[in-house]
Residue, then its C-alpha position, 0 to 999 in steps of 0.5 A: m848416214a849411208e843414204l845421205s852419202t850416196l845422193a851426195r857423192p855425185y854432187a861432192k865428185a862433180a865439184f871436186e872435179f871442177a874445183v881442180s880442173a879450175g885450180e882453185l881446190t882450196g877456194w873451192s873448199d873454203q866456199l863450200s864450207v861456208v854454204a854448209a854452216v849457212s845451211q845448218v842455219e835454223k832461219i835458213h832451213k826454215i826457208l829451204s824447207s818452205p814449199s811456197l818457195t820455187s827453188d829459184q827463190q830459195a837458191k837466191q835467198f841461200i845466195d844472198v844470205c851468202g854474199d860476196e864469199l861466194s865465186d860464180g862457179v859456187r853460186n851455179f853449184v848452189e843453184v843445181l843442189a836447189e833445183n834438185k831439193r839437194i840444199s839440205l845435203l850441203p854438209e855432207i857434200v862438204g865431208l865428201f869433197e874433204q875426202f877427196k881433197s885429202n886423198r889428193e893431197k895425201s894427207v890425212d887429219v888424225n884424231v888422238t884421244t888420250v886421259f892426259e895431255l901428250d908433250n911435242d916429243v910425244q906427239q911427233k914421234l906418233s905423226t911421224s910414226l903414223s905418216r909411215k903408216l898411213d902412207r899420208d901427210v898426217n895432221l895430228q888434233t888431240t882430245i883429252d877425254t878423263t873417261l878414258l881409264g887409260g891408253v889412246v884411241i887414235r882416229a884416222a879418217d874411217i880406221v879406228i885404232d882402239g888402245s885404250i883399257r876400255g877398248r881392251l876390256a870389251k874385247l877381252a869381255e867379248s872373247m872370253q863370252s864367245 
């Protein structure tokens, strides 16, 4: 996984910097999401891995599938990826692009996993608290996991706060064994 990230980072950074300089950050984000989704379709994956097609042919077929959804800049970006045999990195590139975008906009997506539904008041307090703690605008999403014994698990980018009972029991067991 780290290797894919290393390969994808220069492309994501170049796309991000171009989108910022062109003032089209949201447009690029939307279009890159489309091309990443298209790259995951099995038929397209077979076309992209076909040794009988040149990189230009692969790029053309890929762009044709996307249709009018892509701007000239994104089309050129896809052509560069095809030329360098990196179209398969699109999902990773999009993930990194979105991280760069979130950092620029000072926002973060937070997923809170609980055993039961949180009411709006609790969600608002949690969002406000996390926003202060992370110094970012928080986009809070909740997930219900009935396998949790109790507590919550909070995931924000690369930060994980495991306040679940299962997590606490695992820490206790680990400390008793050391």
